[in-house]
N, C-alpha and C positions, 0 to 999 in steps of 0.2 A: 846930595848924591852926585859925586864928581865922576864923570865918565871920560875925562880927557886921558888919552893914552900916554903913560909915562914911557921913558926909554925901556924900562923893565917890561912893561906891558907889550911894547912893540916887539921885543925879543921873544916874548911868550907867544905872540901871534905868529911870528915866523916859525917858531918851534912846532906849534900846532899844525900849521899849514904843511910844513915839511913832513911831519909824522903822517898826516893823512895821505899825502902824495906817495909816500913810500910804503904804506901799509893797506890802503883801501883797494880792494879788488875792483878793477876798472869796469868789468862787466856788471858787477853788483851795483856800482854807482850809476851806470847807465840805466839799469832797470829801475832803480829808485827814482831817478830824474824823470823817466817816462811813465812812472806810476804803475809799473808792472809788478806782479807778485814776487816776493822775496822769500826764499826757502829758509827753513830753520837753520840749515847748515851755513848759509851765507851770513845770516844775522849773528850766529854764534861765533863764526870765524872773526867777524869784526869786534864783537864784544870781548873775545879772548885777547885780541891784540890790545884793546884798551885796558883790559885787566893787567896784562903783563907790564904795561907802561905805568899802571897805577892811576889810570884816569877813568875808570868805569863808574865810580860813585862820588861825583863832586859834592853831593849833598850830605854825605856822611861825615861824622867827626873824624879827624885825622887818626885818632887812636884806634879806630875800627877799620882803617883802610881808606878813608876819605883823602881828598887832595889838599885840603887846607887853602884852597884858592880864594882870592879876593873876589868881590862882586864883579870887578872889571874882567878878571880872568875867566870867570864862569860865563860872562857875556860873550867874550871873545871866542871861547870854546864852542858855545852853542851856535854862534854866527858862522864859524868856519865849518862846523859839521853840516849845518843847513846848506851853506853855499856849495859844499863839495858833494852833496847828496849821499851822505853816509846812511846806512840803515839806522832806523830808530832803535834806541836801546829799549828792549822789552821792559816795561815799567814794573811788572808785578813783583819782581824780586828786589831790584835795586832801588826803585823809587817808592814802592809801597810797603811791602812787608819788612824790608830791611830796616828802615827807620823805626817801624813799630817794635821790632825785636830789640833794637838798640835802646829804645825808651822804656819799654814795658817787660822785655824778656828777662828770663833768669840767666845767670852766667852759663849754665849748661846749654841753654838754647842759643846763646850768642856763639859759644864755641862750636856747636854742632852745625848751625845753619849759615851764619854770616860768611865764613870762608868760601863755602860752595856757591853762595850768591855772588860774592866778589870775584870768583874765578870764572863765573858763568858755566860751571859744571852742572848746576841744578837749575831747572826752570820752574817757575811758579805760576799758578793760576788763582783766580779769585772766586771763592764760593759765597757770593752774596745773594744775588737775585734768585727767586724761585717762581714757579708757574703762577702762584697767587700772590707774590710779594715782589714788587719792583720798586717803584718810587716810595711806596709805603713799606720800607724795608723792615720796620719793627714788627710787622705782622708775620714774619717768617715762621715756618712750622717744622723745619728739619730738626729732629729731636735727638738729644744726647742723654742717654740714661746710664747712670753709674752701675758698673758691675765689677767688683773687686778693684783691680788697678787700672781698669779701662773705662772709657766711655763707649757705649754702643750707639752708633749713629745710623739713623734711618731718615731718608728724605730725598728730595730732588733739587738740584741747582740748575739754573738755566742761563742762557746767554753767556756761558763761561768761555771767555776768549782763550784760545790756545790750550785748552784742557787736554787735547789730543797729543800735545808735545810736553805737557807738564810732568815733573817729577814729584812736586809737592803742591798742596793747595792750602791757602789760609781761608778759613770758613767761619761764618757766623752760624751758631746753632742754638736751639732753645734748651736751656737747662732748668728752667723753672716756668710754670704756667700760672701760678696763683698770685700774680702781681701785675703791675703795669707792663705792657709788652717790652719796653726798652730795658726794664730791670731784670728780665729773665733770659738775657742773651749772653753767650760766652764766645770767646774768640779762640778757635782751635787750629793747630797745624796738623795737616793730614797727609800721610804718605799716599801718593796716587797709585802705588803698586799694591796697596792693601787689598785683601780679599773682600769682595762685595762691592767694589767700585766698577761701574761700567760707563763708558763715554760714547755718546752718539752724536754725530755731526748735525748741525742745522744748516741747510743750504740757503744762502741769502740771495737777494735780488741781483747781486752782481755775479752770481754763479759760484761764488766762493763758499768755503765752509770753515772759517776761522773760529766760529762760535759753536758751542756744544751744549747738549743736555748731559748732566752728570748725575747718575743714579747711585745712591748710597744705601745698601741693604745689609744691615747688621755689621757695619764696618767697625772694627775694634781700633780705638785710638788711645794710647797711653794717657793717663791723667796728667802726666808731666808735660804733655803737649799743649796744655792750656796757657794762653798768654795773659798776663795780669792776673786777675782773680776770677773765680767762677761768678757768673751773673754780672760781670763788669765789662762785658764785651762791647757794649754800646759806646763806652768811653773810648775804647781802642779803635772802634770802627770810625768814629768821628775824626779822630786824629789821622787815621790813614786816608780817609776821604779828602781831607784838606790837602794832603800831598798829591793825591791823584788829580784833584781839580786844578791845581797849579800846573801840573805837567801837561794837562790837556790843552793849555793855551798854545804851545808850540809856535811861538812867534817866528823864530828863525826859519823854520820849515815853511811856514806860510809865506814869508818873504820870498823864499826861493820859488814856491809854487806860483806866486803872483808874477814873478819875473818870467816864468815859463809861459804863463798866459800871454804876456806881452810878446814873447818870441813867436808863439803860435799865431797870434793875431797879425804879426808882421809878415808871416809866411803865407797866411791864408788870404787870398785875394777875393774880394767881393766886387764884381763888375770891373775888374782890372785894378782896383784900389785896395791897399792894405786896410784891414779892419781898424788899425790905429788912426786912420783918417776919418773914421765914422764917429761923429760927435757924440752920439748917444752911447756908443760902446766905450769910448775913451772917458766919458763922464762916469760910467760905472767903475772903471778901473781907478780913476782918481779918488772917488768916494771910498772905495775899498782900501786903497793905500792910506788914506787919512785915518780910517778906523784902525788899521794895522799899526800905524805909528803910535796912536794913542794907547793901544793895547801893550805895545812894547814898553812904554814908560811905566805903565801900571805893573807889568811883570817885573821890571827892574826894581821897582819899589819893594815888591814882595821878596825878591831875592836879597835885596839889601837888608831887609828885616831879618831874613833867615840867617844871614851871615852873622847877625848880632844875637842869634839864638831865639828869635821870636817866631812862634808858629803862625801860619796863615789863619786868619779869621774870616770875616766877611769878604776880604779881598779874594779869597780862593773862589768864592761863588761868582764874583765879578769876572775874574779871568776865565772861568769855565764857560759862563754865558757868552761873553763877547768872543772868546777864542773859538768856540765851536760854531758860532754863527758865521764868523769870518771864513773858517775852513769850508763851510757849506757854500758860502757865496763865491769863493774861489773856484770850487768845482763847477758851479753854475756858469761862471765866466769861461772856464776851460771848455765846457760843453758847447757853449755858444760860439767860441772862437774856432773850435774844431769843425763845426758845420757838418757837412755830409760825411766827413772822414770818421765821425763817431757812430755812423749807422751800423756797420757790420758787427755781428756778435762773434767775437774771436777769442773767447776765453781759453780754449785749448791751444790755439796758436801762440798765445802769450806766455804759456808755461815753458819754463826752462827745459831744453831737450826735445821740444816738440818738433815733429817733421813737417808740420803744416806751415806754409809761408804766410807771413802777415800781409794783409791787404792794406795798402796805404801806409802813411807814416805811423811810427810806433806810438806817438802821443795820441793818435786817434783811437787806437785800440783800447786804451785805458780810460778815455774821457767819460763814457757813459757808465761803465762799472764803478769808477771812482765816485761819480755823482750819486749813484744809488747807494753805495756803501757808506758814504759820508752823511747820509740822512740820520745815522745812528748817533752822531756826535752830540746832538742836543738832548739825547736821552741817557746815554751811559754816564757813569760818574755822578748820578743824580740828575734827573731831567731839569731842563732850564726853568720850567714852571715851578718846580720845587725850590730851585736856587733863588728865584725871585721872592718866594715866600720867606726863605731864610733871610734875605736882605731886608725885607719888610719888617721882620722881627728884630734883627740885630742892629740895623742902621736907623730905621725909622721908628722902631719901638711900637709897631702896630700889632 
């Protein structure tokens, strides 16, 4: 795995940096850096600019609109986006269902859905978890019954991120009950504008409402919207979750967040001294930095394999576990570095267009909400406890 930058790679790095400088909204970048909420409009504006450049889907095959980048170019792109505080690309379309449709979808599905994902004109959400089925996903009970040319869907999905913004949902539904749980699941593409779908927000500890309950009552979905084969949805789900878990690692953005912690610690004086002079605090920073560097090389290995056409296996679980733990650790360090600046509850003041003034530095506003919100990272995408079980089976043979 050679990561030495060639002259061609250096030119590419300059091209990426220049593109970001010319196209990234400065106010949006500032809000990303400070950990403040980003609107759908701001995210979509950035994604559309990437789409116009042909850079929105680095992981897709070139024939479907991918970039055809080398491992080094993908690494450079992620590094530059993280360093510049660009909005995160919403993963549900580009990173998750897009690759699924490319691998398992019909030609009709590819023609219908991929262009709108690639242009960022349609947003997706994920219909996996249910009130009684989280880590034990195979126990899901949302039912799909055939009636003529349609499936009739009844059930409830929960923890559905950004469902209130979504145009489409990819969902796991039960199409058979007289077999092992995994063998009776199908993967469906559902139009969120369909009659019978209602979305209710779930307010989280940080005061936000990015996740939702989604109720499906007698929702009609065309039979042609099934991906792969009926009752083969578990195979599709495992393929998708591999891509999701790799994307959760977010090394470049964690590097930027850790550098922000150091900046805050330098500014926040404890008894007249910078926190960076506090041996206990700097020891925590160093240990986190070492873990992050190790994760970076693990992620690069997975990207290198992906460039060669290999799907992530046990490595996806490793990246998910370590990446989510490091993200939580960084929010803890941010909270500690922010000190009393993190005390005020200022959710309304942090929203774009608010007339309320922010008390103290902007990074203090987001420190506590970010800490609370990031407790979820070790749960979504398959809880870390489940990932450790997967590793025990796949790697250790237990």
